[in-house]
N, C-alpha and C positions, 0 to 999 in steps of 0.2 A: 630464299636462295642467295648464296653468296658467290660472287664471281670476281676473280682477280684479272687485272688488265696491266700488261707489262708496259713500262715506260723507260725509255733510254734517258740517261743522265746528261745534263750539260757538262761540258768538259771540266773535269775535276782537277784542281791544283794538287800539288804533291801533299800538302798538309791535310786536305780533306780526304784524299785517297788513303793516306796512312791512318787517319782517324777511323774511317770505316773498316779498313782491313784489321785494325787492332781489336775490333769488337769480337771477331770470330773465335779466337783462341779462348778468352775467358768465358764466352757464352757456351762453347762446347764443353769446357771443364765444368761449368755449372749445370749444364744439361745432364752430363754423365753422373755427377754427384746426386742430383735430385732424382734422376731415374733410378739409380741404384738404391737410394733410400726408400722410394715408394715401391720398388719391387719387393724389398724385404717386408715392408708394412702390409702389402696386399697378401703376401704368402703367409703372413701371421694372422690373417683373417680380418684386416681392417677394410673399411669401405673407402672408395675414392671420393674425397671431399670436393666441394664446389671450388675451393681455392687450394691449390697444391703449393707447398713450400717446404723448406727444410726446417728441422726443429729450431724453435726460438727465432725463426725468420733469419737464419744465418745467411751470410753472403759468401760467395765463392769467386775467386779470381779478380777481386777488386771491383766487382759490379755493385752498383747502387741498389737500394731497396726497390726502386721503380724498375730497374732493369731485371732484378731477380723476379719481380712479378711477371714480367714477360716470359722469363724462363719457366716459371711455374705453369703459365697458361699453355706454353708449347708442350710441356711434358703431359699435362692433363689431356690435351687434344690428342696426342699420340697414344696415350693409354686408353682413351675411350674408343679410338679406332681399333686398337689391338683387341680390346675386350669384345667388341662386336664381331671381329673375325673369329676369335676363340669361341664365342658362343655358337656360331654356326658350325664350327668344327666339332665341338662337343655334342651338339644336337645330332649330327650325323652318326657319331659313334654310338649314342644312346639308341637311336632308331634302328641301327643295323645290328644291335646286340640281341641276344636271346633272353633278355631279362623278362620278368613278368610285367604285365601291364601296369600294376600298381607301382612297382619299382621304377619303371620308365616314367610314370607320371611325376613322381617325386623328384627324380633326377632332372627331368626337363624343367620343373619349376625352380629347382636349385640353380640350374644353368641360366634361367631367365633372370634370376636375382644376382647372378655372378657370385654366388656363395660357394665357390669351389674350395676355398681354404678355411671355411668357418669351423672352429672347434665345436660349436653348438649353434643350432639354428631352428627357428620356429616358422612354420608356414600357416597361413590362414585357410580355414575350411568353414563350410557351412553345412548344416544338416538339412537334407532335402525332406520333402513330405513323406518319402518312403523310409526315412530314417537312415539314409546313406550319406556318408561324407563326400562332398563334392568341392572342388577348388573354388575359391572366391578371391576377391581383391581385398586390400587392406581397408578400403572405405566402407565395406559392408558392416553395418552395425551389429548384426547377429553372428558375426564370425567367431570361430573357435580357433585359438592358437595352439598348435600341437607341435611337440618336439620331433625333429627328424631323427630317425634311427642312426646311431653311430656308424653302423656298417654302410649305410648309404652315403654318409658324409665322407667316409674313407674311400668309397667307390668314386665319388665325385672328384676327389683329389687324384685318384689314379687316372680317371678319364681326362682331366685337364693336363696332367703330366704327359699323357700320350698325345693330346692335341698340340701341346707346345713343341713337340718334335717337328711339327710342320709350321705352325705359326709361332715363331720364336719371339722372345721378349724384345721390345723395340730397342734399337741401338742408335743414339743420336750423337755419337762422338764425331761423326764426319759430316754433319749437316752443312749444306751450302746455302741454305735459305733461313734467315732469321725472321720470325714474326714479331714485330715490334708494336707494342700497344701505343695508343695515341698519347699517353703521358710521356713517352720518350721519343716518339716520331709522329709529329702532327703535320698533316698537309694543309697548306693555306694557299689561297689565290694570291697572285702578285698584286701589290698595292698600286703599281703603275703599269702602263702598257708599253714601257720602254723597250722590252724585249719580247716581241710576239712569238719567239720560238719557245718561250717558257710558259707552260700552262699552270704549273703548281710549284710551290716551294715546300720542302719538307724539312722542318727544324728537328734535327736528330741529336739526341744526347750522345756524348762520347764518354770515354773512360776518365776524362779530366772534368772534375766537377765545375759547373758554372761556365763551361766552354762548349756549347753545342755548335754544330755546323749546319749551315743552310745548304740544302741540296736542291738544285734546280732540275725539274723534270721537263723534258722536251714534249711538245704538244703531241697528243695522240687523238686524232680526230674521231676515231672509232669509239674511244673511251668517252669523249665529250658528248657524243650523241647518246651513248648508253646512259651517261650520268644525267643528262637532261630528261630522258625518258623515265629513269628511275625516280628522280625527284618529282616529276609530274604524277607518278603513281603512288606517291607517299613514302618512298624509300629514301635512301641517301648513302653517304659514305659509311663504310664499316669502320669500327674503331681500331683498325690495325693497318700496318704497312709492312709489306714483305720486302726485305732486303736480300737480294741474291748476288752471290759472287761466283763467277765462272770458275770451275775447278782448276786449281793450279795457277791461277792468274790473279790480278787485282782489277779485273773488269767487273763493274757492278751494274745492276739494273734494279729498279724498284717497281713493285706492283701495288697499285691502288686497288682496294677491294670495295665493291659495291654490295650493299644489302638490298637485294631486289625483292619487292613484295611478290608473293604468290599470286598468280592470276585468279580472278574470281571464277567460280564454277559457272559454266554456261547454262542458262535456263531455256534458251531458244536454239533453233536450228535443227537440222536433221540428225538422225542417229546413224552412225557408221559402224559397221562390224569389222573386226580384224581377225584374220586367220593366220596362225603361225604354223611353221613346219611344212611350207610349200616346197616343191621340188625345184622351182625355178627362181625363188626369191625368199628372203627372210620372212616376209609377211605379205599378205594381200588384203585389200579392203573389199568391202561388200559391193562396191561399185566397179570392181574389176581392175583396180590399179595395183601394180606390183612394186614393192619397195625392197631395196637391198640386194638386187640381183648381182651387181658387181661385187659387193662385199661377200656374198655367198660363194662366188667363184674363187675369190682370193682365199677364203677359209678352207675350201676344198683342196686348193693347191697346197696350202700349208699342211693340211691334214695328211696328204699323200707323202709329203716330205718327212713328216714326223713318223709315219708308218714305216717308210723305208729305213729311217734312222733306227727305229726300235727293233726292226727285224735284224739289221746289221749288228746291233748290240746283243740281241738274244743269241745269235749264232756264236758269239764270243763269250757268252756268260757274263756280260757286263751290265751294270745298272746305269740308267740314264743320268742320275745325279753325279756319278763318278767320272763323267766324261766331259769333254768340251762341247761346243755347239756346232761342230762341223762333222758331217758324215764322211768319213775317209773313203768309203767305198763308192759313193755316188756323187760326192761333192756338194750334196744338199746342205744348206745352212738354215738353221731354224733356232729361234729363241726357246730354250727349254726352261 
């Protein structure tokens, strides 16, 4: 598990503040160009590679090759998240359709492989003892690779087109948080204890070659406790730093990210049962404890506001997405 911890910065002088602020415009430009290129590549049937970059490792906006690597990693992370959401959306469309079971099976497998735009594709199958083709993985030695019918490939493209009306392609033009790899933003402990307020220094590359800036992070006692616990469990600092700029200002914060090992499965202790869907709480344990009672009341209150809002819209023949977030008739306000 990875978790980010916010750190306030030591008072920045004008030069350092301008150097950090100058990173955002070229990074946004590079993110836009890289995202546009990979949108076209994916819709041409290409697979998302482990390392995302522009053709011939081109640079945009005067960024260095190392900074472009951070751009590629940001784009890839965003695309992976988008593909996961799109996969869920397409799966719902397939399961709610009136297609045959065989067609559903093939489409679900195409969806799992994210093969929505493939001009041609093969899926692995194995022959059961009854002589029936059943799905299998690529590691099965006795697998048989069979071509997917063109009509199903076309249908997969139609389904993903429909899904993208809801889960639109990512837009990173207005990002306010840059994820900088350790090769361009490396956190280090202070060499001396002259300033107890500073817990880390982050050496950050700028647009000027050979002139990085040292950014001091103010001590965060909560992070320090978490860092010590993470190191004791075999984890450590993740290889990225998040640089955040408040919208419309030149106020910055930095997030240090910890790579926290997963907890080992417990082999001892008693077994506890959980029951969901209770009337008075989100869930209950087998020993009688109720959890989430306050959250459930808040959700019900929001649900009532949304129901009133939807009724008000329906009476006027309006769609929810075409309106603001305030119910003019009741004064109810909700995030839609």
